[in-house]
Structures are given as C-alpha cells and as structure tokens.
N, C-alpha and C positions, 0 to 999 in steps of 0.2 A: 440198531444203534445202541451204543452203550449209554447207560444212565447212572447217575450218582445222586445221592441224597444231599440236599443243600438247604440252608436256612434262607428264607425269603425275608424281605423287610417286614418288621412287625406292624400289625394294625393296632392302633390304640383307640380305646374308648374311654372317655373321661366322664365320670358320673359325679356331678356336684349336687349335694343334698343340703338345702337350706333349712334353717330352723330345726336342725337335728336335735338340739337340746329339748325340743318339744315333742320328740318322737314318743308316742304313747304305747308302742308295741312291747309286748312282753316276751318271755322266753319261748322260743320255737315259733314266733310270729315273724313273718317276712315282709319286706318291701321289694317290689320288682321294678326294674327299669322297663321302659317301652322296648319293643323289638327293634333291632338294628341289623342291617345287612352288611356282610363282609364280602365285597366283590373278589378279594384276593383268595377267598375260600369258595369260589364257585357260586357266589351269590346266595350263600346259605344265610339263614336267619338265626339270630342269637339274642340272649337276654341275660342281664346281670341280676343276681338275687342277693340280697343282704339280709342277714338276721342280726339286727342291732343288739339283741340280748342273747344271742347264741342259738345254735341248733342242737348239737350233741352235748355241749357243755355250757351251762348258764354263766360261767365266769369269763367266756371269751366271745367276742364278736366273730361272726362267720360270713364268708363271701364265696359265691359260686358263679360259674358261667354255665348257662343252659343253652344247648342247641335245640331249637324248636323243631317239631315235626312238620315237615313241609313237602313230603313225598319227593325228595330230591334224589338225583342220580348218584350222588356221592354217599355210599353207605357208611364208610368210615373216614374220618379226617383226623390226622395226627398233628398235634400242635405242641408248642411250648407256651406256657402261661406265666405271666408275672403280675401279681396283684400288689398294688401300692396304695396304702391308705395315708392320706395327708390331712392333718388337722392343725390346730393353732400352734401347738408346741412340739409336735413330733411328726415323724414319717417312718412308716414300717413297710417293708417289702418282703414278699415270699415268692419263690419261683417253683414251678412244676415243669418237668421235662417229659417229653414223649407221652403226652396224654391223648388217648384215643376217644373220639366222640362219635357215637352213633346218633341217629335222630332220637330226641327225647332224653339223651344223657346229659348229666351235669357233673362237673368236677370243680373243686375249689379248695379253699383253706378253711378248715373247721375252727382253727385257733389263730385267727388273723391278729387279734389284739385283745389283751386282757382288759376287761372293763369293770371288774369289781374284785374286792378282796375276798378271802375265804369266809369272812364273817357275814358276807352278803351285802356289804355296803358298796355302792357304785362309786367308781373313781373316774369315770369317763363322762365328760360333759362338754360338748363343743357346739357353738352356734352353727358352724358349717363344717362338713367333712367332704373330702374328695377321694373317690375310689377310682384308680386308674387300672385298667386291665389291658395288658399288651399281649397280643395273640400272634405268635410266629409260626407259620405253617412249615411243615417238613414234607414238601412234595418233591416229585422228581423234576430235575432240571437237566435238560438235554445238553449235550456238549456243544451246541451252537454258541453258548456263552462260555466256551472253554478258554484255557489260557492262551491258545494260539490267536483267537480273535481279539482277546483283551490286550495281548501284546501289540497287535495291529492298531487297536484303538489308542493305546498309550503313545505309540510312535507317531501316529498322525496328529495327536494332540501336541506333541513336541514340534511337529512341522508347523502347525497353526501358530503356536506361540513364538517360534523363531522367525517365521515369515521367510524362510529360506527359499529363494528362487520364486517368490510370489510374483504373479504377473498382473494382478488387479489390486488397486488401492480403493477401497470403498469408504466414502465419507458418510457417516450416519450421525446426524445432529452434532457436527463438529468433532466427532471422534473417528479416527481412521482405523480401518481393519484391512490388513494385507492378506489376500487369499489367493488360491490357485484355481484357475478356470477349470482345469480338468476335474478336480475333486467336486467343485460346485456342480459342474455339468453331470457328473456321474451320480451325485447324491440328490441334488435338488435343481433340475434344469429350469424350473419355473422362476427361481430366484433371479436368474439372469434377465428375464423379461421385465423385472421391476427396477433394474438398474438404469440410471441416466448417465451415460458416458459423457464426460466433459471434453476430452481431447483424445481421439483415437490414435493419433500419431505418436504419442509419448509412450515410454516404457518405464515402469509398468503403467498400464492404462489406468486412468482415473475415472471413478464413477461416484454417483451419489444415490442414496436411497432415502425415501421420505415416508415409507409405509409404516416403519416400526420405530419403537422407542429403543434407546441404546441397550437397556438391560435385556429386552426381548431379542434384539438382533444378536447380541453377544451369546446368549444361550442357544439361539438357533444355529449360529456358526459352529459352536462347540459340538452340538449334536450332529451336524453335517460331517464334521471331521472324526468324531469318536463313536457315534451311536449311543452315547451315554448322556442322560439328562439329569440335571441338578436344579430343582426348582424349589427354593425355600419359602416363597411367599404365595399366598392364594391368588392375589390379583395378578401376579406375574404368570402363574400357571394358566389362568384363563386367557390372558393375552397371547401366550405361547401356543395355546390350543387353537386360537383364532388364526394365528400365523400359519400353523401346520395345515389348517383347512384351506386357507387362501392359497398356499403354495402346493396344494395337492400332495402332501407328504403323508402317505398312508401309514408308513411304519412309525412316524412320530405320533400321528393321531392314535394309533393302537397302543403305543407306549404310554401316552398320556392317559388313555382310558384305563390302563392297568395299574396306574398309581394308586396305592392304598390310601384311602381317606382317613381322617381322624373324626370319629363320631363324638360329639359332645352332648351329654344328656344333663339337663337341669331339672331337678326335682325339688319341690318345696312342700313341706308339711303345711297344711292350711292353718293359719293362726289368725286370731282376732286380737287386736291390741287395744289397750285402754290406758289413758293417762289422766290423772286428776289429783287435785290437792284437797286435803280434808283438815280443816282447822278445828281443834278440839281443846276445850277447857277441862282440865283434870278434875276440878270439883264437880262439873256437870256429869262427867263420865262416872265418877264415883257414886253420885246420887242415883243415876240411872242404872248402874251396875253393868250395863252393856249398851253399845251403840251399834246400829245396823245400817249398812249402806247397800243399796241394790243397784247392780250394774246389768245392763241389758246387752246380750250377745245374740248372734244369729247362727249358731252352730247346728249340726244335725241332731244333737241329742238333748239340748236344753236351751232355754232362752234367758233365764235370770240367774245371776250369780250374787249370792249374799256374802257380804263381808261383815263379820261381827268382831268388835273390839271389847276387851275387858281389861281392867287394871286390878291386880291382886297384890296387895302389900306383902312383902316378905316379912316373916316374923321378926327378924333382927332389926328391921326398920331402916337398914342401910340401902337396900335395893327395892325396886318395885318390879313386878312381873306384868308384862303386857301380852295378853293373849290375842292372837289373830286366828280367826276361824273362817273357813270358806264353806259355803253350802250351795246346793242347787235345787231348783224346782223343776217339775216336769221331767225328771231324770229318766232316761231310757236305759233300763238295766242291761247288763252284759255288754256294754259298749265302753271302750276306753275314752277317758277324758283326762287331759294332762294340763297342768297349770304351772306357770312360772311367774314369780313376782319379785320386784325389788322395791322396797319401801324405805325412803329416807325420812328420818325424824329430825325436823328442823325447829329451831326456835323462831319466834315471831320476827326476828331481824333477818331471817334467811340463812343463818348459820347451821350447817349440817352437824348434828350431834351423834347420830347413830345411823346404821344402815342394816336393813334386813334383806338378805338376798337368798331366796330359796326356790325350790321347785317341788312339786308333789303331784299326786293323782288321787282319783276318787275310786272307792271300792264299788263293786257291782250294785250295792244298794244306795250309792250316792254319798257314803261316808267319806269325809276328808281324811286322807292318810298322811298328810304332810305335817311339818312342825307346827305346833299350836301355841307355844308360849316362848317368850324371850325375856331375859333378865336385863334390867338397866339400872344404872345409878338413879338417884331420885329424879323423877321426871319434872320438867318445869311446869309452872301453873298453867301455862298455855303453850301449846306446840302445834306444829303443822306436819301432817303426813303427806309426803310427795310420793304418789303410788304409780308404779309402772307394772301393768299386768298383761300377760299374754295367755290365751287359752287355745288349746288345740284338741281336735278329735282325731280319728284315724284316717281322715281324708287327706289326700295329697294330690298335687298336680305335677305332671311331667311334660317336658318338651324335649324332643330329640332333633338334632340337626347334624348334618354331615358336612364337614368343612375341612379346610386346611388350617391348623392352629399355628400361627406364625411364631409363637413363643415355645412351641414344643421342642424338647431336646431331641426327639426322634429324627427330626429332619436332617440334622447334621450327620447322623449315623446312616440314615436310610438312602440318601440321594445317590450314593455311588452304585446302588443296586439297579437303578432304573436304566436298563440298557437294552439295546436292540442291535448287538454287534453281529448277529447272523445276517441281517439285511446289509450292514456295512460291508461284510465279506463278499456278499453277492454283488453289490454295486461296484466294488473295487475290481472284482474279477471281470465284470462286464466292461469296465473302463479299459482294462488291459486288452481284452479281446476286440474292442471297437477301434483301438489304435488312435482315438480322437485326442487332439491337443497334445500328442506326444512331442517331446522336444529333442529326443535322442534316438538314433537308430543304431542298434548294436548288431554288427555282422559277426557271426560265429560260423566259420567254414561256409557251408552252403545255405545257411538260414539267417533271416533277419528278424530282429525283435524291436518293435516300436514301443518305447518306454518313456516314463516321466522321471527324469533324473532325481528330482527332489524326493520323490516317494522312495525310490530305491536307496538313496543315500541315508535317509533317516531310518530305514528299516534294518540296515546291516552294515557292519564295518567292512565286510567283503566288497560291497559295491562302492563304498567310499574309496577303498584302495584301488579298485578296478578303474574308476574314473580318473584317479590321479596317475595311474601307471600307463594307461593307453591314451594317446592323443586324440582329442575330439576335433574333427575338421568339418565345418558346416553341419554340425549336429550329428555327425556320423563317427563311429569308432569301430575298429576291427579287433576281435578277440579270438585268436586261433587255438591257444593251448588247452581249451576247455571243450568238453563234450557238449554239443548243442542241446542234446536231450536233457542232460543234467542242468545246464544253464537255464533252460526253459522251465524246468521244475522249480528251481530256486526262485526265478522271477515270479511264477504263479504264486508260490508260497509268500513271497514278499508282498504281493498285492492283496492277497485274500486270506492268508493264514491257513490255506487248504493245500492238500496234495492230491493229485489225481492219478494214482498208480495202482494198478490191480495185480501186476505180476510181481512175485516175490523177489526174483533176481534183480529187477530194476529197483525195487524198494531197498534191497541191500546195498546196491551201488549208490543210491541217493543218500543212504545212511552214512556210508563211508565218506562220501563227498561233503556232507554236513560236518562230519568230524574234522576233516581236513581244513574246512573253511572256518572252523570254530563257531559254527552257527548252532548254539546250544538249543534254542527252541525247536528248530527244524530237526535236530538230532533226536530230541525227545519225541517229536511227532512220529518220526520214522520208527523208533523203537516201540512206541505204543501200537502202531499199525502192525508191525512184525509180531508182536506178542499176541494180538487179537487173531491174526492169521494162523499162528501156531496152535492156539487153543481151538480154532475152528477145524483145522486138519485133524487134530487129536480126537475131537468129538465125532467127526465123520468116520474115522477108523473104528471107534468104539461102537458106533451105531451099525457099521457095516458088518 
C-alpha cells in the first residue's frame, strides 16, 4: 500500500504560570511542568521546561519540550513545534519544523523572549504568563483517507443537506431531519430501532426520536453520511461518545478515542501575602532614627521578615529621603527568596501622595539586594504607609488536566481532520452488494444492478444525465449502449470510491471510459493504479 506523509491535527498543551513576577530562579535554573501524555503520538510522555532567566544566554527566556524515557516502542518521533508565549502586553511565537525526538531528547527555543537589556537590567515582569506548545506529528497516513473517499464524503454531505429523495423525516425535539433509510441502514442500523414511526402509510415516512439532543443528533447524522466528525465543545463530545456507544458504532467510538485532547497545566509559585497599614509621626521617626516592624511568614527558609524605616534629610532641605530595608532571621543560606512590595504613602485623610512599587531578592547571606531609599518632597508631619507585601521561595505547585478547551482556536482548524472515511467506503460498498432498500433497477444487456438513485445522482453528472435520458418505469430502466462491466465498475466507484480491477487491459478501458464520461476523480484513480502497476512491472524486470 502506498503511503504519504501528512500533518495530523496539532496537540496543544497550555501552561499557565501564576505569580511569575515572584519567580526566584536565576540564570540556568529551570521550572518543569508535570508530565503529560500525548495519545496522538502513541501515548508517549512529555514535559515542558522553562528557563525564566535563560539557559545558554542570560538575556533571553528559554523554553523546551522534553520527551521522557518510558521504554516505548516508538524510537523516533518527528513533529513540528510551535511555542507561543503570552503575557499582559505581548505575544511571541516561534516555530520549529521536522524535529526528531528520541527518548530523553529535548528541543526548543533558546531565545524565546528578551528579558533584559545588555546592561543587565531586567525588563520583563508579569504577574502571569502562558506558554502554549503545539505539537503536530508527521506520521504516515494511508490512502484510506485519500481524495477518492473524501470526494465520497463530500458528495454524501451534499445529499444530506439537500434531502434529495429522502424517505424518512425524523423529528428530534421539534427540528426535522430528512434522511435516507439505505444510508442509515448501511452505516448505523441500530438508529432505526430508536425511531418511533408516526404514520407508516405516508411518504416520506415520519418518525420521532427522543434519545438525543438536537446538537448531538445533528453531529451523529453528519458522521453517518460523511465519516467526518466536528466536535467543538467538550460536553458535546462526551454526549456524542455516549451516543456512539449506545448505537454500537465502533468506528465512531474509535474516531472519538483518537481525538487529540488539549492539556492544560496550571502552575503557581508559592507566595505568602501580607497587607497592613502603619501610621508614623515624622518627629518620632527622626528621634528614634529608625522604626522596625516584624512580619511573620511560614516559608521553607525563614519565619520573620523585618522592615526598617529611616528618614534622611537631603542637604538642600527641599527633599527628604525615606529608606526601606528588609531583613530576615533564621535564614537558610543558598536558597532563593524573592520579595515584591507596593507601599502607598498617604496623608491622614487617606489621600495617596506617593507610591513605591518594587521587587527584589536576598543574597545567600540574607542581605537585601533591592532598592533601599526613595526621595520625596517634604514629608507631612504624620503619614500612613499602606503596605502590600508578597514573599516567595523556590517552591511551586502544579496541576495538570486533560480537557477540551472550548475557547481554543485549534478546534476550528482541527475538526476537519477527524475522519473515518475508510469505514464509510466499506459500508457503502456493502450497501451496494446487499441490494437493500434499492429504488431503481438498471438493466444493461444481460445484467441487472440494484442501486439507489439519490446516491448515484449526487456522485456524478453522468448518472444524472443517465436517469434523465432513459425512462424509468416502475423503478426499472434499460441501458444498452454501455458495457455492463464498465458500468458496474463506475457504480462501485460511485458507492465506495474504490475500483476492483487487477488486469491492466480492463484498467485501461475503464480509464478511457472515465475520460469519455468526464469523471475526473475516477480518471485520476485509474491513472494512479496504472502508474503503480507500471512501476511494479519495471521493478520485477530489474530483479529478474
């Protein structure tokens, strides 16, 4: 069987990192997501890795995708990657193509986003960031999802939408659907058992169904006619899966199982927050030279945080300098601790006069490395400090869930790929062979073909002309100027998108017949088969 390489729907993993502005990690230090499984890649396990302060270069944030070692049968997996970083005021994307992953390999973007200037000053600070990684596999896709079966799918969709020669009208919660008994019987015979026929003497027959919601039933009918599934919402997907199980539709169940999910990972750096107000008399602060306030936290590396205030008059006397100093007790060396604070300086009436908004960290010996002093105009005699403080160490928590993200832009793109047209071709071919529910008998010389007029007419202009040219009496028509064998081949192709010819001479005759009938798809199918046979004969001669 011939194979070609094709892109499958992308699997998306969305990694939301909360309190990112409190990230204490330094250059070449990483944060890793929990493991997640990609069913579309054979159930392999993966992990996202982020270097907030860079890996090879300290000026750029780095992001990588790691394939975990899991003793899996797939030695190499080739994918396309797209990393997208989203934060408050910007969005940055980078694509990588034809990336090969063995177990334990990682690939990614070393310069995803510039985070500081060359002078070493950081320019990136966001409360929350989102890293999206789209993984698109480049695996082999057999020709059972070829253009022939997709043409069949599209034509049957037209038949469903047009309701041409439909013989059943199904009422589902006050909405009517006109369908064809033959196609329903061929694709999902269990569905007929759930129909409640109202009046069997009318045409088309009328029936009701109470088992399904309108949205579920509509998608179910579209799948029956096309073999293609489009499910944009998670709750609808679950209900459609239940419907497939109820109706014993194995191909739909398998198709639903193969839908790639969207993994959502939520990570938050552990922070402790504190809010308080501090009323200060300037004269008292000047007499004491400094005031100290102790705040208690429950982090891994310290318990008490000291805040020290000082007022230092500027020599010119126009401004005053307020020093803010932070200190720790019981500090565990060689552990990162990060601190963010916002301090509003208000007068006693509650009017905000100034705002100090900074972040900083502590050195290995516990020394405060942040800004220490701020210049103000002359401070009022009495003022109130409104303090918001957050403290973080290097601990963080993560949760991973696999779901269908209703708002994801991928769904509009991906849904058209979810198909099982191979089973559609098989079912339609069985329908032709069974002769069930046929409404027309075509006599061609000494052979008879029991067919379904609506299917043939929607598939080819040749059959539309045929039914107009020859008179149908009691569901029977006679067509003599055509070869019975070629007519049979064309009918089989119209039902299934397949041709069943092994001899080269007959294949050539069918190719000529397709050209004469202006059946472009069948002509291409014959040409492709002739080309493969020619290559096979040439190979045998060379080997011989």
